[in-house]
C-alpha positions as CSV (number, residue, x, y, z in Angstrom):
1,M,30.0,17.1,-27.5
2,P,31.8,14.1,-28.8
3,S,29.7,11.3,-30.2
4,S,31.4,8.8,-28.0
5,S,29.4,9.8,-24.9
6,P,29.0,6.9,-22.4
7,T,25.3,7.6,-22.1
8,Y,24.5,7.0,-25.8
9,R,27.6,5.3,-27.1
10,S,27.0,3.5,-30.4
11,V,27.8,-0.2,-30.3
12,P,31.2,-0.5,-32.0
13,L,31.3,-2.2,-35.4
14,D,33.7,-4.9,-36.1
15,D,34.0,-7.8,-38.4
16,T,31.8,-10.1,-36.3
17,A,28.1,-9.4,-36.3
18,N,27.5,-11.8,-33.4
19,S,29.7,-9.7,-31.0
20,V,27.8,-6.6,-31.9
21,I,24.4,-8.2,-31.2
22,K,25.6,-9.7,-28.0
23,V,26.9,-6.4,-26.7
24,R,23.5,-4.9,-27.5
25,K,21.5,-7.6,-25.9
26,H,23.6,-7.7,-22.7
27,S,23.5,-4.0,-22.2
28,T,19.7,-3.8,-22.9
29,S,19.0,-6.7,-20.5
30,F,21.2,-5.1,-17.8
31,V,19.4,-1.7,-18.1
32,A,16.0,-3.5,-18.1
33,A,16.9,-5.4,-14.9
34,I,18.0,-2.3,-13.1
35,M,14.9,-0.4,-14.2
36,L,12.7,-3.3,-13.0
37,I,14.4,-3.3,-9.6
38,I,13.8,0.5,-9.3
39,C,10.2,-0.1,-10.4
40,I,9.6,-2.7,-7.6
41,I,11.2,-0.5,-4.9
42,S,9.3,2.6,-5.9
43,F,6.0,0.7,-6.0
44,V,6.6,-0.7,-2.5
45,L,7.3,2.7,-1.2
46,Q,4.3,4.1,-3.0
47,T,2.0,1.4,-1.6
48,E,3.2,1.9,2.0
49,L,2.7,5.7,1.7
50,A,-0.8,5.2,0.2
51,Q,-1.8,2.9,3.0
52,Y,-0.6,5.4,5.5
53,V,-2.6,8.3,3.9
54,Q,-5.7,6.0,3.7
55,K,-5.5,5.2,7.5
56,T,-4.6,8.7,8.7
57,S,-6.6,10.9,6.4
58,N,-10.3,11.3,5.3
59,Y,-9.4,13.0,2.0
60,Q,-11.3,10.9,-0.6
61,K,-10.7,12.7,-3.9
62,P,-9.3,10.1,-6.2
63,Y,-9.2,12.1,-9.5
64,F,-7.5,15.1,-7.9
65,I,-4.9,12.7,-6.3
66,L,-4.4,11.1,-9.7
67,Y,-4.1,14.5,-11.4
68,I,-1.5,15.7,-9.0
69,G,0.5,12.4,-9.2
70,H,0.4,12.2,-13.0
71,A,1.2,15.9,-13.4
72,C,4.4,15.3,-11.4
73,Y,5.7,13.2,-14.3
74,I,6.7,16.5,-15.9
75,F,9.7,16.6,-13.5
76,M,11.2,13.7,-15.4
77,I,12.3,16.1,-18.1
78,P,14.7,18.2,-15.9
79,L,15.7,15.1,-13.9
80,Q,16.7,13.2,-17.1
81,F,18.6,16.3,-18.4
82,L,20.4,16.6,-15.1
83,V,21.5,12.9,-15.4
84,E,22.7,13.6,-18.9
85,C,24.8,16.5,-17.7
86,I,26.3,14.5,-14.9
87,N,27.1,11.6,-17.2
88,T,28.6,13.6,-20.0
89,R,30.6,15.7,-17.5
90,W,32.0,12.6,-15.9
91,F,33.0,11.3,-19.3
92,S,34.7,14.5,-20.2
93,L,36.7,14.4,-17.0
94,Q,37.6,10.8,-17.7
95,Q,38.9,11.9,-21.1
96,Q,40.7,14.8,-19.5
97,E,38.7,17.3,-21.5
98,K,38.5,20.7,-19.9
99,T,35.3,22.6,-20.9
100,S,33.4,25.3,-19.2
101,W,30.1,24.5,-17.6
102,K,28.4,26.9,-20.0
103,Q,29.8,25.0,-23.0
104,H,29.1,21.7,-21.3
105,L,25.4,22.6,-20.9
106,K,25.2,23.8,-24.5
107,D,26.8,20.5,-25.8
108,T,24.5,18.4,-23.6
109,I,21.4,20.3,-24.9
110,D,22.5,19.9,-28.5
111,F,23.2,16.2,-28.0
112,C,19.9,15.4,-26.3
113,R,18.0,17.4,-29.0
114,K,19.8,15.4,-31.7
115,Q,19.1,12.1,-30.1
116,L,15.4,13.0,-29.4
117,V,14.8,14.3,-33.0
118,Q,16.3,11.2,-34.4
119,S,14.1,9.0,-32.2
120,V,11.0,11.0,-33.2
121,F,11.8,10.7,-36.9
122,E,12.3,6.9,-36.6
123,L,9.1,6.5,-34.5
124,E,6.9,8.6,-36.8
125,D,8.3,6.9,-39.9
126,R,7.4,3.5,-38.4
127,V,3.9,4.5,-37.2
128,Q,2.8,6.9,-40.0
129,G,5.2,6.1,-42.8
130,N,6.3,9.7,-43.1
131,Q,8.3,12.4,-41.3
132,R,6.3,15.6,-42.0
133,H,4.3,16.4,-38.8
134,H,6.7,15.8,-35.9
135,T,5.2,18.2,-33.4
136,S,1.6,17.3,-34.0
137,F,2.5,13.6,-34.0
138,M,4.2,13.8,-30.5
139,L,1.4,16.0,-29.1
140,R,-1.2,13.6,-30.2
141,T,0.7,10.6,-28.9
142,G,1.4,12.3,-25.6
143,L,-2.3,13.2,-25.2
144,L,-3.5,9.6,-26.0
145,L,-0.9,8.1,-23.6
146,S,-2.1,10.5,-20.8
147,I,-5.7,9.6,-21.3
148,L,-5.0,5.8,-21.6
149,F,-2.9,5.9,-18.5
150,T,-5.5,7.9,-16.4
151,I,-8.5,5.7,-17.3
152,P,-7.3,2.4,-15.6
153,A,-5.9,4.3,-12.6
154,Y,-9.2,6.1,-12.0
155,L,-11.2,3.0,-12.5
156,W,-9.1,1.2,-9.9
157,Y,-10.0,3.9,-7.3
158,V,-13.7,3.5,-8.3
159,S,-13.5,-0.2,-7.7
160,V,-12.0,0.1,-4.2
161,N,-15.4,1.3,-2.8
162,L,-17.3,-1.4,-4.7
163,I,-15.5,-4.7,-4.1
164,S,-13.0,-6.1,-1.6
165,M,-9.3,-5.2,-2.0
166,S,-8.4,-8.9,-2.4
167,T,-10.8,-9.4,-5.3
168,L,-9.6,-6.1,-6.8
169,T,-6.0,-7.2,-6.5
170,V,-6.7,-10.5,-8.4
171,V,-8.7,-8.8,-11.2
172,F,-6.4,-5.9,-11.7
173,N,-3.3,-8.0,-11.8
174,T,-4.8,-10.0,-14.7
175,G,-3.4,-7.0,-16.7
176,C,-0.4,-9.1,-17.6
177,F,-2.8,-11.6,-19.3
178,W,-4.4,-8.8,-21.3
179,A,-1.0,-7.3,-22.1
180,Y,-0.1,-10.7,-23.7
181,I,-3.3,-11.0,-25.6
182,F,-3.0,-7.4,-27.0
183,S,0.7,-8.1,-27.8
184,I,-0.3,-11.1,-30.0
185,F,-2.7,-9.0,-32.0
186,M,-1.0,-5.6,-32.0
187,L,2.7,-6.5,-31.9
188,G,2.6,-9.8,-33.7
189,D,4.0,-11.5,-30.6
190,P,4.1,-15.3,-31.3
191,V,1.8,-17.6,-29.3
192,R,4.1,-19.5,-27.0
193,L,3.1,-22.2,-24.5
194,E,5.9,-21.0,-22.1
195,K,4.5,-17.5,-22.0
196,F,1.0,-18.7,-21.4
197,L,2.4,-20.9,-18.6
198,A,4.4,-18.0,-17.1
199,V,1.4,-15.6,-17.1
200,G,-0.9,-18.3,-15.8
201,L,1.4,-19.2,-12.9
202,S,1.8,-15.5,-12.0
203,V,-2.0,-14.9,-12.0
204,L,-2.5,-18.1,-10.0
205,G,0.0,-16.9,-7.4
206,V,-2.0,-13.6,-7.0
207,V,-5.3,-15.5,-6.7
208,I,-3.9,-17.7,-3.9
209,M,-2.5,-14.8,-2.0
210,A,-5.5,-12.5,-2.5
211,F,-8.3,-15.0,-1.6
212,S,-6.4,-16.3,1.4
213,Q,-6.4,-12.7,2.7
214,E,-10.1,-12.5,2.0
215,D,-10.8,-15.6,4.1
216,D,-8.9,-14.0,6.9
217,D,-10.9,-10.8,6.6
218,N,-14.2,-12.7,6.5
219,P,-14.3,-15.4,9.3
220,T,-16.6,-18.4,8.8
221,N,-18.5,-17.6,12.0
222,D,-20.0,-14.5,10.4
223,V,-23.1,-16.3,9.2
224,N,-24.9,-13.1,8.1
225,Q,-22.0,-12.0,6.0
226,L,-21.7,-15.4,4.3
227,D,-25.4,-15.6,3.6
228,D,-25.5,-12.2,1.9
229,A,-26.1,-12.5,-1.9
230,P,-23.8,-10.6,-4.2
231,S,-25.2,-7.1,-4.6
232,F,-25.4,-5.0,-7.7
233,S,-22.5,-2.9,-6.5
234,S,-20.3,-6.0,-6.3
235,F,-21.1,-6.9,-9.9
236,L,-20.6,-3.3,-11.0
237,G,-17.3,-3.2,-9.1
238,L,-16.1,-6.4,-10.7
239,G,-17.0,-5.1,-14.1
240,V,-15.1,-1.9,-13.5
241,A,-12.1,-3.7,-12.2
242,V,-12.0,-5.9,-15.3
243,V,-12.2,-2.9,-17.6
244,A,-9.4,-1.3,-15.5
245,A,-7.2,-4.3,-16.0
246,L,-8.0,-4.6,-19.7
247,T,-7.3,-0.9,-20.4
248,Y,-4.1,-1.0,-18.5
249,G,-2.9,-4.0,-20.5
250,F,-3.9,-2.1,-23.6
251,Y,-2.0,1.0,-22.5
252,E,1.2,-0.9,-22.0
253,V,1.0,-2.5,-25.5
254,F,-0.1,0.8,-27.1
255,Y,3.0,2.5,-25.5
256,K,5.3,-0.2,-27.0
257,K,3.7,0.0,-30.5
258,Y,3.1,3.8,-30.9
259,A,5.5,5.5,-28.4
260,T,8.7,3.4,-28.6
261,P,11.1,4.0,-31.5
262,P,12.8,1.1,-33.3
263,R,16.0,1.9,-31.3
264,P,14.6,2.5,-27.8
265,S,16.5,4.6,-25.2
266,V,16.1,5.6,-21.6
267,L,16.4,9.3,-22.7
268,F,13.4,9.0,-25.0
269,A,11.3,6.9,-22.7
270,N,11.7,9.4,-19.8
271,M,11.0,12.3,-22.1
272,V,7.8,10.6,-23.1
273,T,7.0,10.2,-19.4
274,G,7.6,13.9,-18.9
275,G,5.3,14.6,-21.9
276,I,2.6,12.6,-20.2
277,G,3.0,14.8,-17.2
278,A,2.8,18.0,-19.3
279,M,-0.3,16.8,-21.1
280,T,-1.9,15.9,-17.8
281,L,-1.2,19.3,-16.3
282,L,-2.4,21.3,-19.3
283,V,-5.4,19.2,-20.5
284,L,-6.6,16.7,-17.9
285,W,-7.7,19.3,-15.4
286,I,-10.9,19.6,-17.5
287,P,-12.7,16.7,-15.7
288,L,-12.1,18.4,-12.3
289,P,-14.9,21.1,-12.8
290,I,-17.1,18.5,-14.5
291,L,-16.8,16.1,-11.6
292,H,-17.4,19.0,-9.2
293,Y,-20.6,20.3,-10.8
294,T,-22.0,16.9,-11.3
295,G,-21.4,16.1,-7.6
296,L,-19.4,13.0,-8.4
297,E,-16.3,14.5,-6.8
298,T,-16.6,17.8,-5.0
299,F,-13.4,19.8,-5.4
300,E,-11.6,20.4,-2.1
301,L,-8.0,21.2,-1.4
302,P,-6.3,18.9,1.1
303,D,-4.6,20.2,4.3
304,R,-0.8,20.8,4.3
305,N,0.1,17.4,5.8
306,T,-2.2,15.4,3.4
307,F,-0.9,17.4,0.4
308,G,2.7,16.6,1.4
309,M,1.9,12.9,1.5
310,I,0.1,13.2,-1.8
311,M,3.3,14.8,-3.3
312,A,5.4,12.0,-1.8
313,I,3.1,9.4,-3.4
314,G,3.3,11.3,-6.6
315,S,7.1,11.3,-6.5
316,M,7.2,7.5,-6.1
317,S,4.7,7.2,-8.9
318,V,7.0,9.3,-11.1
319,I,9.9,6.9,-10.5
320,Y,7.7,3.8,-10.9
321,N,6.1,4.9,-14.1
322,A,9.4,6.1,-15.6
323,S,11.1,2.9,-14.8
324,M,8.1,0.9,-16.0
325,M,8.1,2.7,-19.4
326,C,11.8,2.0,-19.8
327,V,11.2,-1.7,-19.2
328,I,8.4,-1.8,-21.7
329,A,10.5,0.1,-24.3
330,L,13.7,-2.1,-23.8
331,V,12.0,-5.5,-23.5
332,N,8.2,-5.9,-24.0
333,P,4.9,-5.2,-22.2
334,V,4.4,-8.8,-21.0
335,F,7.8,-8.9,-19.3
336,A,7.0,-5.6,-17.6
337,A,3.5,-6.6,-16.5
338,V,4.7,-10.0,-15.0
339,G,7.8,-8.3,-13.5
340,V,5.6,-5.8,-11.7
341,L,3.8,-8.8,-10.0
342,L,7.1,-9.3,-8.1
343,T,6.0,-6.2,-6.1
344,I,3.3,-8.4,-4.4
345,P,5.7,-10.7,-2.5
346,V,8.1,-7.8,-1.9
347,V,5.2,-5.8,-0.3
348,A,4.3,-8.8,1.8
349,V,7.8,-9.2,3.1
350,T,8.0,-5.5,3.8
351,D,4.8,-5.6,5.8
352,M,6.2,-8.6,7.8
353,A,9.3,-6.6,8.5
354,I,7.3,-3.6,9.7
355,T,4.5,-5.3,11.7
356,G,6.5,-8.4,12.8
357,I,3.6,-10.7,11.8
358,P,5.0,-13.9,10.0
359,L,3.8,-14.6,6.5
360,P,1.1,-17.2,6.1
361,L,1.7,-20.3,4.1
362,T,-0.6,-19.2,1.3
363,T,1.4,-16.0,0.8
364,V,4.7,-18.0,0.6
365,L,3.0,-20.4,-1.9
366,G,1.6,-17.6,-4.0
367,S,5.0,-15.8,-4.0
368,I,6.6,-19.0,-5.3
369,F,4.1,-19.2,-8.2
370,I,4.8,-15.6,-9.1
371,L,8.5,-16.0,-9.0
372,A,8.3,-19.2,-11.1
373,G,6.2,-17.5,-13.7
374,F,8.7,-14.6,-13.9
375,V,11.7,-17.0,-14.2
376,I,9.9,-19.0,-17.0
377,L,9.1,-15.8,-18.9
378,N,12.6,-14.4,-18.5
379,R,14.1,-17.5,-19.9
380,Q,11.7,-17.6,-22.8
381,I,12.5,-13.9,-23.7
382,S,16.2,-14.6,-23.5
383,K,15.7,-17.6,-25.8
384,E,13.8,-15.4,-28.3
385,Q,16.5,-12.7,-28.2
386,D,19.2,-15.4,-28.9
387,E,17.1,-16.5,-31.9
388,A,16.6,-13.0,-33.2
389,P,18.0,-12.2,-36.7
390,L,21.4,-10.6,-36.8
391,D,20.9,-8.5,-39.9
392,G,19.2,-5.5,-38.3
393,P,21.0,-2.2,-37.7
394,P,22.9,-2.0,-34.5
395,P,20.9,0.3,-32.2
396,T,22.3,3.0,-29.9
397,A,22.7,1.8,-26.3
398,A,20.9,4.1,-23.9
399,L,22.2,3.8,-20.3
400,V,21.4,6.1,-17.4
């Protein structure tokens, strides 16, 4: 297959280094923006489906639901390959090249393999300083990512039964703050007042929206409820939620540092997502019998309708995580974490469209804070990209 494929076309070299870097930055920003939009839409659909299952089903098996949902990530491998086939076939037709489908599939496989091997070599060289154990390196990385991704998701489910949903929403969405803290220490991200302000405004927006909902759910005339002292389960739930937010922020930065090659691509990011699904399917079934025999979560298969809804939630989770990993790889974990907070006002507007109930003032105010934080962060990142050195090698642009 010709090396000028539109999917992984190298940025053309000319006599002006600035033009090369600008092409790279604009294409990367465009892809990241598209991926963030896909991420927001898939999260909204996933949330609405999860709420529907919660209201219509009594199936409370959080780890099994997580296992099925995360194992579905393995489907990103054939889906990404299908996209590559379609893109390269379209490019061939545009170039008026006539090749058989058999030859086209062979060329696409060879090209994807070449790109993935190159990315693995570059990633391993950056992480380990050598290129001698490619298979074991990727297996170990995939297993660590699978475990790190499962931990905060499961802790979130545990917290649901211990504290209110509004409190859990506030605590878990502080993950963007933890992502920034870990980015400073693990990625060498500079301490910027603008970034702290952006993260702070976003978290403040979530706090305003969440606690206003809690006030609506707990009316002031309920004297007994107000007089109740915080129970041990509340403190436990709060602690579990904090650990969930912290571990999720760590997972995002870990992915950027140890699973993103120097020249990131959508192809490699989605293949890593598929690898997480494969590792989950092959290894992370082990806690199921442990949870069953300890009585923490008795294994029970859902009925057909519930299983169908779980698969639908899993499908949206696949799209969400794949697009999220692409945003992290192409930009940085803080941008991805704050960008995901945009799902909160989007979900609120969606609920208003479905139920017909107008948004309260606190929801509008909280949404404004979140949007302001995202705009400030986006401008700061754009400024840092413009100030980036121009002497680095021009990376390969990866567009789906």
